[in-house]
Each structure stands twice: as C-alpha cells, then as structure tokens.
N, C-alpha and C positions, 0 to 999 in steps of 0.2 A: 431406501435411504431418503428419497425425496429431494426437493430443491434445497431445503435448509441444510440437510446433511451433506449434500454435494458442495454447497458453499463453504461450510465449516471445514470439511475434509480438504478441499482444494486450497483454502487459505492456510490451513495448518501445514500441509505439505510444502507449499511455497515458502512459508516462513522458515521451515526447517532447512530448506535449501540455502538460506542466507545465514548459515552457521558462523560466518566470519564476523558478524555483528555481535554487539552486546545483547544481553537478555532484553534490555529495554528496546533495542532496535528490532529484535525478532518479534517481540510482543507488538510493537507498532505495526510491523508488516502484517502480522496476523489480524489485528483489528482492522487495518485498512483493507486487507483482502476480503474480510467479511462485509465491510461497508460497500466496497466496490461490487461484491456479489449481490448484495441486497438491492443496490441501485440497478444493477442489470436485470434482476428478477422483477422489480417493480416497474421499470420503464419498458422492458421488453426489447431494449436496444443496447448493443455493446458499445455504441458511440458514447453514451453517457459515462460509462466507466472509463473508457479510453481517455476522454477529455479530462475527467477528474484525475486520472493517473498522470496525465501530462502536466497538469497544474501542480500536482504533488511533487513530481520530479523537478519541475522548474523551481519551485520554492526551495526544495532541498539543495539544488545546485546553486541557487542564489545565496542561501545562507552559507554554504561552504566557501563560495567565492569571497563573500564579505569577511568571513572568518579568517581565511588564509591571507587576505590582503591586509588584515589588521583593523579593518573598519569596525568590526564587533569582536568582542572577546568572550 
C-alpha cells in the first residue's frame, strides 16, 4: 500500500467516522486528513501535523463561538 495509500485510507476512514457532519464537512475532514498525513510524511515529525490540527480546531471553535454569539452570520 505504501505511505500514500496509508495516508488516503486513514483519512478516508477517519472522515467516515464523522458521519454526523454534512457531505461538505466529511469532504473537508478527508482533505485535511490527507494534508496532515502528507505533512507528517514530508517532515518526519508528528508534531507538525499536531500543531496544524490544533490551529485548525482553534479556528473552527472561534468561528462557531463568533457565529453563536451573533458577531458573524
């Protein structure tokens, strides 16, 4: 399968586990999973992907907080 196959398969399975989201959300998770996997492969470090994931989650949390407070619509 190789590294690329493992990245795609893992990202696909992780996206499928998020079935509660819309198709757009699942597709976004799939794409981000592939990106995180490529970053891990290229840097040789899990830290790079972990930091990117933390920033992604922070951004998503910030948008939801602003949306729920009425700052953005």
